[in-house]
N, C-alpha and C positions, 0 to 999 in steps of 0.2 A: 805829239804823243810823248809822254814822260816814260822813257824806257826804264829808269831806275824803279819807279813805282810799279811798273808792269812786271819787272823781274822779281820784285819783292812779293807781289801777289802770287806769281807762279811758284815761287819758293815755298810760300805758305800753303798753297794748295797741295804741292808735292809732299810736304810734311804731314798734312792732314790725311792724305791718301795712305802714306806710309804707316801712320799711327793706326788707322782702321785695319790695314792689312795685317800688321803685327798682332793686333787684338784678336782678329779672326783666327790667325794661326795658333795663338795661345789657347783659345777656346777649343779649337779642333784637336790640338795635342792633348788637352786635358780630357776631352771626351774619349779619345782613343785609349788613354791610360786607364780609365775607369770601366771601359766596356770593350775589351780586346776582341770579342767575337762579333762586333757589329751591332745589329739591331736587337739581338736576343738579350733578355734580361740575365743578370748574373745567376749562376747555378744555385746560390743560396736562396735567391728569390723564388726560383722554380720549386725547390724542395719545400719551402715554407708555404707556397700556394697550393701544392697538391698533397701534402702530408702535414696536417695540423699537429700541433704538439700533443693534443689529447685525442686518443682514438675514439671513434664513434661507438655508439652502443651496440651496433651489430658486428663490430670487428674489434674484439678486445686486444689490448696491447700485448705484444709478444715479449716474453722474457728471453734472455740469452739462451740459446740452445733449442728453443722451440722450432718445430719444423715449419717450413713455409706453408701458408694456407693454400689449399687447392679448391677447385670448383666443387668437388664432392669428396668428403672425408669419410673414411671407414670407421664405424663405431667400434669401440674396444671389445664389444661382445662377439664380434666375428672377424677374426684376422687370420688369414691362411698363411701357410698351410697348417691345418689342424683337423681334428675329427672329434665327434662327440656322440654320445648315446643319451637316451632319455632315462633318467634315474627313476627307479621304482621305490615305493608305491606311487602311483599317479593319484593326485588329489582331484577327484571328480566333482564338478559343480553341477553338471547336467548329464543325465543318462536317459536315452530313449532308444527303444528297439522293438521291432515287431517282425513277424513272419506273415507271408501271404500265400494261400494255396491257389490252385488253378481256378477256383470259383470266385476268388477275390476276397475271401474271408480273411480278416486280419486278426492275429493273435499276438498280444504284447509279450515281449521277452522279459524274463526276470532280471531285475537290475544287477544283482550279484553275478549272474551268468554273463551279462554284457560286459561288466567291468573286468571280470576274469579273462574273457576272451580278448578284449581290446588290449589289456595289459600284456598278455602273452604275445600278441602280435607286435606291439610297438616297442617293447623293451629290447627287441633284437634289431631294431633299425639302427643302422650306422650311417651317420651324416659325415661325408668326406668333403673337406673344404680345401681347394687348391690355393696356390699363391696369388691367383687373380680373384679370389673370393667367389669362385664358382662352386656350387654345392651339388653333389650327387648323393642320392639316398639309396642305400642297399638294404634289401630285405631277403630273407632266406628263400632260395629256390627260384628267384625271378631276376630279370635283368634290372640294373640300376636305372633310376629315373632322375632327370635333372630338375632342380628346384629353382624357382624364381625368387629373387631377393629384392627387397626395397629397404634402403637405409632411411630411417625416420629421424626427424630433427631432435627427438628426445634421446637419441643414442641407441635406440632399439633397432632390431633388424626383423623385418617381416619375411617369413619363409613360407612359400606356397608351392604346392605341387599337386598334380593329379596323376593317377596311375590306373591303367586298365590291365588286368591280368586275365588272360584267356587260357583255359585248360580244358581237358576232357570233362571236368566236373562242371564247367560253366564259366561265367564271366564275373569278375569282381571289379567294381569301379570305386576308387578311393580318392577322397579329397582331403588334403592336409593343409590347414592354415594356422601357422604359429607366429608368435611374436616373441623374440628372444631379447632379453635385456640382462646384460652381464651373464649370470649363470642360471637365470630363471626363465622358463618358457611357458607361455599360455597358448593352448592349442584347441582349435575346433576341428573335429575329425568326423568324417562320414564314410561309411562303407555300405555299398549296395551289392547284393549277390543275386545273380540271375542264373538258375541252374540250367544245365544242358538238357535238351529234349530227351536224351537217353538216360538221364539221371533222375532217380526218384528222390527228389529233395524239394524243400520249400524255398521260395524266394525270401530274402530278408533285407531289412534296411535298418542301419544302426547309426545314431548320431550321438556324440558325446562331446563335452567340453571339460578340460582339466588344466591344472597347472602342475609343474614339477621342476626340478632342477636338471641341468644337463651335466653329464660326466665327460670332461675333456679327456681325450685319448691321444697320446703321442703315437707317431707312426711306428716306433719300435715296440709298441705294446701289441701290435697286430701280428699274429703269427703267420707263417707261410701257409698257403692252402694245401690240403691233401691232394693226392694224385693217384692214378692207376686204380680206379675203383673197379672191383669185380664182384661176382656173386656165384653161389651154387645152391642147389636145393638140398636140404638135409634129409636124413633118413626118416625124420618125423614129418616131412612135408613142409618144413619152414624154410626160411631164406637166410643164408649165411653171407654176410657182407665182409669185404676186406679192402684195405687201401694202403697206400704208402704214406708215411708220416710227413707232416709239414714242420719245417724248422721252427723251433721255439713254441710249438704247440704242447700244452700240458694235458689236454683232453679234446674230445670231439663230440659235437652235437649231431645226433642222428635224427633226421626228420623223415616223416613218411606221408605220402599222399595216396589214399585209396580213392580212386575217382568215383566209385559208386556210392561213397558215403561222406567224403570230406570236401569242404569248400576250398581248402588250401592246405599247405604243408603243416603237419602237426609235429611238435617236438616229441620224439619217441623215447630217447634216452641220451644220457651223457656218459661217455666211456673214456677210460684212460688209455686203452690199447688201440690197436689199428684194426680191430675186427668187431663184429657184432652179429648175433644170431637172433633173428626175429621168428620165434616159434609160437607167436600169439595165434589165437583163434582167427582173428581178422586176416592175418597174413595167409594162413593155410586155406581159408575159405575163398579168398579173392585172388590167389596166385594164378588161377586159370580163368579169371574173368576176362571179358572182352577188353575192358579198359586197362586191366592190369594194375600194378603197384609201382610207384616211383619213390625212391629214397634220395635224400640230399644230405651230404655230410660236410660239416664245416669245422675247421680248426678253431680251438679256443686257446687264447694266450693266458699267461699267468695272472692277468688282472680281470679275466672273465670276458675279454673282448673276442668276438668271432671275426675271422677273416671273411670278407664279403664274397670271396671267390671260392665257393664250395664246389664239390663234384656231385653229379647226378647219376644215379644208377637206376635204369628202368627195367622192370621185370614184366614181361608180357609173353 
């Protein structure tokens, strides 16, 4: 055996192994330096793969200062807390109304009469929006009702509520369906009246559609409610009402409900003081009736807005 040749061969093999070992280490070190986190791709590659340079058609690119998008966005037409009224006149596009007697005979109602009555009822509605975009609707003499909201893709807000008002005069069922876009609202409104068995009145059904603008109302434009309502009978047989002032109120709306003849509260007068005398024939004739008379008094602020929390004075 030639030991010199054998040693040379071993030496050559050792050099070859050393060469491949060095090459492997160099490649491993290079890989570590370009990818310090191991098998995950670099952060720049992750960003470019999940966020293309151009935004998609359904997600416009944001400019600096834009709020982060959320699953549901609130349209600018309804952002709480705020309040609004329906501005008058109402622009009616459809008006239908009729009464029905006990025998089922139907009598159409005059268009002007329906428009006047509906306007008088809806112009005093106060929509109160809280910071969570919940809406309550206040109308004179009755408890507020919560409205259901739906935010549409075109930026409008659908506002819907139903309300049932029971009184000694009967039952009124109301359906309000509106779509608010910016400061304009389109409304379909229906009111059905069913008289009490003890009331000599006709059932009625009214349906109207209209558009109008809303009047935004700041919280500080709503005066404090009046308080301490009292009454006494005058020497003429009328009814003298009095109450304590509400802060920031410039006047008071006095409503009256005579159960034997009214479906709901009627605006009787607007006064600047804190008292009112009802010496009308209706008051004198009905003061001793079985159902009696009910008054509701609401504060009115400098911009004409009522406080939804009025006081009720019952005469029986």
